[in-house]
N, C-alpha and C positions, 0 to 999 in steps of 0.2 A: 513605456515598459509593458510587455506582454507576459502574463502570468498564467500558468497552468496549476490547477488545484486537483490533485488525485485523492479520492476519498474511500474510506471503508467505515463500517459500522461498529465493529467490535471495540474500537478504542474510544468510543464516545462516552462522556460522563453520563451515568445513570444506566448504562447497559452492562449486564453481567451474565446473561443466560441466552441460549439459542432461541428461546421463544420470542425474544425481543428483536431478533434479526432475521427470522425465517418467515418466508411467505406463508400465510395461513396461521401463524402463531397468534395466540390470544393477546400478546403484548406487542405485536409487530407494528401496529399503527402508532403506539406510543414511541417505539424505537425510531420510526421514520421521522417523527417530529423532532425528537432529540437530535437525530442525525442531521437533519436539514438546518437546524438552528446553529449547530457548530460550524457547518459550512458557511452559513451567512456571516458568522463572526470572522472567519478567515477572509471572506470577500470584503467585508468592511475594512479590515486591516490592510489588505492589498490596495484597496482604493485610496485609503489615507496615505499610503506610501507612494502614491503616484502612478499606480497601474492604469493604463489606458484601455487594456483589454484583459478580461479575466474569464477563463474557460474552466468550468468544473466538470470533471469526469467521474461519474458514479462507477466505482470499481467493486461494489459489494454484490456477491452472488447470493441472493436471497432465496433462490429456487423459484420455479414456476415462472409466470409472466413478469415477476418483479426482479428477476436476475439482472443485475446492473441497471436497475430502474426503481430504486427505493426512495429517492428524494421526493418530497412533497412539492409539486410544481408551484402551487399558488402561494407557498410560503417562501420561495426562493427570493433572495435579494435581487432587485431589478438591475443591479450593476454587473451581473454576470450572465454568461450564456452557459448552457450545460449539455453534456453528452450523456445520453441514456441508452441502455440496451445494446452497447457496442461490445464486440469481443474483448475479453479481458486482456490487458497488457498489449493491446494492438492499436490504440488510438495514436496516430502519428501525424495527423493533419497539421496541428499547431507547431510541432517540431519542425516540419518541413517548410513552413511558411515563416518561421521565426518566433522563438520563445526565449525569454530572458531567464526565467527561473521557475521551479516547481515547488509547491507546498504539498506536503502529505498530511492529511487530516483524518483522525479517527483510526489510526493504524493499530495493529495488534502485534504481539511478540511471536517469534518463530516457535515451531513445535518443540515441546519438551522443556519450555521455560517454566520453572517452578512457580514464579510469582507473576506469570503472564496471564492476564485475564482472557479466557477463551482462546488461549494460544493454539496456533496451528500454522501449517505451511501448505497452502493450496487446498488440501483436503484434511479433514479431521481424522481420517482413517487410513489413507493410502500412502501419503508422503511423510516419512519420519524425519529425514534430514536432507538438506540441500546445500551443495557446495558450488561456488564459482571459483575455480582454481583452488586457492587455499582458504577462501573465505566461507565460513559457515553462515548462511543467510536465511532469512525468511522473506515475507512478502515486501517488506521495506527494501530489502536488497534487490528484489526483482524490479520493483518500480524505479529504484535508483539506477540500476544497470540499463533499463530501457531509456531513461532520461539521459544517462551518461553516453549512451551510444550516439545520441544526437548532440552531444556537447552541452547539455543543459544541467545545471547544478540543482541539487535539493537543498533548500535553505531552511525549511521548517519541517519538523515532524511533531505531531500531537498524538497522544494515546495514553497508555498507562506508564508507570515508572519504568517497568521492564523494557517496554518498546523504546522509550527515550534513551535508555542506557544502551540497548542494542544498536540503535541508530547512530549514536555518537561514536561508538566503537568502530562502526563500519565507515561512516562518512567523515568523521573528524570532529575535533573539539570546537570548531567554528560554527557547527550546526546549532541553530536555535531549536530548542525542544520545549514543549509544554506538556507537563504531566497532569492529567485531569483526574487520575485515580491511582491508587497503589494496590496491587493485587495481594490478597490474603491467601486465596486458593485459586484454582482455575476458574471458579464460578462465584467468587465473592471478592469484594474490594472495599477499601476505605476511599470514599469519593468526595470530590469537590462539587458542590451544588451546581447544576447546569448554568444558572445565570452568571455565577462568578467564573466558571470554566470558560464560558464564551468571552467574557471580558479578557481573560488571560490569553485566549487564542487570538483575539483581535489585536491585542497589544503585541503578541509574539509575531504575528504576520507582518505588522507594520515595522517592527524592529528588524526582523530578518531581511526584509526587502530593502532596508536602508543601506545594506552592504552586499552587493551582488557577487562580490569576490570572497565572501567569508568562507565558502567551501568550494571545492573543485568538483567538476562532474565525476561521478564514480565510474571507473573502468576496472573490471576485474583483471585485465591484462590480456595480452595477445601473444601466442594463441590462447584460446580459452577451453578449459575442460570443465564440464558441468557433470556433477555426480548427484544422483538421487538415490537415497537409501529408502527403500519401500517398507511399508508396514506389514504386508502379507504377500505370499507368493502369487495369489491371483492377480494382483495389481501389475505384475510383470508381463502378463500375457499381451497387453496392448502395445508393448514396446518391441516385441519380437518381430524381426524382419524389417524394422523401420530404418530407412537410410541414415547412415551416420551415427547410429545408436548401437551400443554394445551392452548386452546383458552379461556382466562380468561374474556375477554369482546370482543365486535365486532372488536376492533382495537388493541388488545394487545395479543401477543402470548408469552408463557413461556416454556422454555425447561430447565430441571434440570438434572444434572449428577454428578458423583463422581469427575470429573475433567472437565476442559474446553473442551477438545477434544470430550468427550462423549456428552456433552450438545450441542456442535456445530454440530457434526455429525447428531444429531436428528433434529435440526432446519434447517440445510442446506440440508437435504434429501440425504445425501451421502451414497452410497452403496459401500463398499470396494471391 
């Protein structure tokens, strides 16, 4: 069994403010350690479930040289390999060579979620709402759509209670979720201590991988229309003139394609 683990920092137990997840922040090193140990918990659970190869992808944009490079290498569980500093939402090597399931660890809720700790979608200032056809999504949805494009199911999501709720609504009731904190405001939470949170994640990963058919790969549908509702008019400038992308009003961008990946490539500005 080959397992991919895609990771983010904001949904980790003990993390509630940007200073813990931003390169140069006074609490960033603490955040890195908390982050790495939750990933290790998922690795242990995957290994216990019978995974023969486990690849971890650091998906957290910390800024500076630590963008997509926030894990602490010497603390990583030796039973995994990890991808660092790769373009976000663009790692496809394992999908192309064969992947049985994906686990999402440390995820956060989409922008505008009242009880979502550090909630945002892509950017804290420029992206307000994101739709894949009729689905209002956040970064869990983006990761799920990427995996689904290659026929890979998401079996586990960890993060705060709001993220778990959002993920079940999108992916289905068969999804295993582990809530390590409950948001009180955007920057405060009632949290499960990291040691116990890691135990829960380990157990959740093992249980989730015990049934590879508990969820289906997420596909927003074909054809696919992606809509981005922007936070300010300046953000719209970079979309003007882009192939396949239409600025339908000053704060709304639309991309249409035969499938999700085509529409996403256009709006994300990806050159293969």
